[in-house]
C-alpha positions as CSV (number, residue, x, y, z in Angstrom):
1,X,-2.4,-59.0,64.6
2,X,-3.8,-55.6,65.5
3,X,-6.3,-54.8,68.2
4,X,-8.6,-51.8,68.4
5,X,-11.0,-50.8,71.3
6,X,-13.4,-47.9,71.6
7,X,-16.5,-47.2,73.7
8,X,-19.5,-45.5,72.1
9,X,-21.7,-43.6,74.6
10,X,-25.5,-43.1,74.4
11,X,-28.0,-41.2,76.4
12,X,-31.5,-42.2,75.4
13,X,-34.5,-40.0,76.1
14,X,-36.9,-43.0,76.4
15,X,-36.9,-46.1,78.5
16,X,-36.8,-48.3,75.4
17,X,-35.2,-47.3,72.1
18,X,-33.5,-48.9,69.0
19,X,-30.6,-47.0,67.6
20,X,-28.8,-47.8,64.3
21,X,-25.1,-47.7,65.3
22,X,-23.8,-49.0,62.0
23,X,-22.3,-45.7,61.0
24,X,-20.4,-45.4,64.4
25,X,-19.1,-49.0,64.0
26,X,-18.0,-48.3,60.4
27,X,-16.1,-45.2,61.7
28,X,-14.4,-47.4,64.3
29,X,-13.4,-49.9,61.6
30,X,-11.9,-47.0,59.5
31,X,-10.0,-45.7,62.6
32,X,-8.6,-49.2,63.4
33,X,-7.0,-49.6,59.9
34,X,-7.9,-53.3,60.1
35,X,-8.7,-54.8,56.7
36,X,-9.3,-58.5,57.6
37,X,-10.6,-59.8,60.9
38,X,-13.5,-59.7,63.3
39,X,-15.5,-56.9,64.9
40,X,-17.2,-57.5,68.3
41,X,-19.9,-55.0,69.4
42,X,-21.6,-55.4,72.8
43,X,-23.3,-53.2,75.4
44,X,-21.6,-52.8,78.7
45,X,-25.0,-53.0,80.5
46,X,-27.2,-55.9,81.4
47,X,-30.4,-54.2,80.4
48,X,-29.3,-53.4,76.8
49,X,-28.7,-55.4,73.7
50,X,-26.8,-55.2,70.4
51,X,-28.3,-57.1,67.5
52,X,-28.3,-57.2,63.7
53,X,-31.4,-56.8,61.7
54,X,-33.2,-54.7,59.1
55,X,-33.3,-50.9,59.5
56,X,-37.1,-50.7,59.1
57,X,-39.3,-48.7,61.5
58,X,-42.2,-51.0,61.3
59,X,-40.0,-54.0,62.3
60,X,-38.8,-52.0,65.3
61,X,-42.4,-51.3,66.3
62,X,-43.0,-55.1,66.0
63,X,-40.0,-55.7,68.3
64,X,-41.5,-53.4,70.8
65,X,-44.9,-55.0,70.8
66,X,-43.6,-58.5,70.8
67,X,-41.1,-57.8,73.7
68,X,-43.8,-56.1,75.7
69,X,-46.0,-59.1,75.4
70,X,-43.2,-61.4,76.5
71,X,-42.0,-59.3,79.4
72,X,-44.4,-56.4,80.1
73,X,-42.9,-53.5,82.1
74,X,-46.0,-53.1,84.3
75,X,-47.0,-54.0,86.9
76,X,-43.6,-53.8,88.4
77,X,-44.8,-56.1,91.2
78,X,-45.0,-59.1,88.9
79,X,-41.3,-59.6,89.1
80,X,-39.3,-61.0,92.0
81,X,-36.2,-58.9,90.9
82,X,-38.1,-55.6,91.3
83,X,-37.6,-54.2,94.7
84,X,-35.0,-51.5,94.8
85,X,-35.1,-51.3,91.0
86,X,-38.0,-51.6,88.5
87,X,-36.2,-53.0,85.5
88,X,-36.7,-56.8,85.6
89,X,-38.5,-56.6,82.2
90,X,-35.4,-54.9,80.7
91,X,-33.2,-57.8,81.9
92,X,-35.6,-60.3,80.2
93,X,-35.9,-58.3,77.0
94,X,-32.1,-58.2,76.7
95,X,-32.0,-62.0,77.2
96,X,-34.3,-62.4,74.2
97,X,-32.6,-59.9,71.9
98,X,-29.1,-61.1,72.7
99,X,-25.9,-59.6,74.2
100,X,-23.5,-58.9,71.3
101,X,-22.7,-59.4,67.6
102,X,-19.6,-60.4,65.8
103,X,-19.2,-59.2,62.2
104,X,-16.5,-60.4,59.8
105,X,-14.3,-57.7,58.4
106,X,-13.4,-58.2,54.8
107,X,-11.4,-55.8,52.6
108,X,-11.8,-53.1,55.3
109,X,-15.6,-53.3,55.4
110,X,-18.2,-54.9,57.7
111,X,-19.2,-58.1,55.8
112,X,-23.0,-57.8,56.0
113,X,-25.9,-59.5,54.2
114,X,-28.0,-57.2,52.0
115,X,-30.2,-55.5,54.6
116,X,-28.1,-56.1,57.8
117,X,-27.4,-53.2,60.2
118,X,-26.2,-53.1,63.8
119,X,-28.6,-51.8,66.4
120,X,-28.3,-50.8,70.0
121,X,-31.4,-51.9,71.9
122,X,-32.0,-50.0,75.1
123,X,-34.6,-51.4,77.5
124,X,-33.9,-49.4,80.7
125,X,-32.9,-46.0,79.4
126,X,-33.0,-42.3,80.2
127,X,-29.4,-42.4,81.4
128,X,-25.9,-42.6,79.9
129,X,-24.7,-46.0,78.7
130,X,-21.9,-47.4,76.6
131,X,-21.2,-50.0,73.9
132,X,-17.8,-51.6,73.4
133,X,-16.4,-52.0,69.9
134,X,-13.4,-54.4,69.8
135,X,-11.8,-55.1,66.4
136,X,-9.0,-57.7,65.9
137,X,-7.2,-58.6,62.7
138,X,-4.6,-57.4,60.2
């Protein structure tokens, strides 16, 4: 069995963003040479998420509205976590959107449903962050 590991780096310009990282993960799969196996993709930060969904702008706007209703950023004083930092809402948003995804690799391709794409969800941005891609198989 082979193993491949790579870190993808992002520097978002907004506090919250959704980035389609499917092309970068596809490139990792090509670099790995693995044809059958599993691909794990996860953020290396507790205020970010990796998830699978449709690449549709309106849906991403819906995520933003829904998450902001569940865990509004302001006022910062509403959260016990906020003291030195002001990112309690980002921790909660990550908890809802999930930590990582695992995608089957079949015949050298990510084995997706029709509209599935991999996204990096940033909830406390404006700084450099990374995502781990780990692929195992043959």
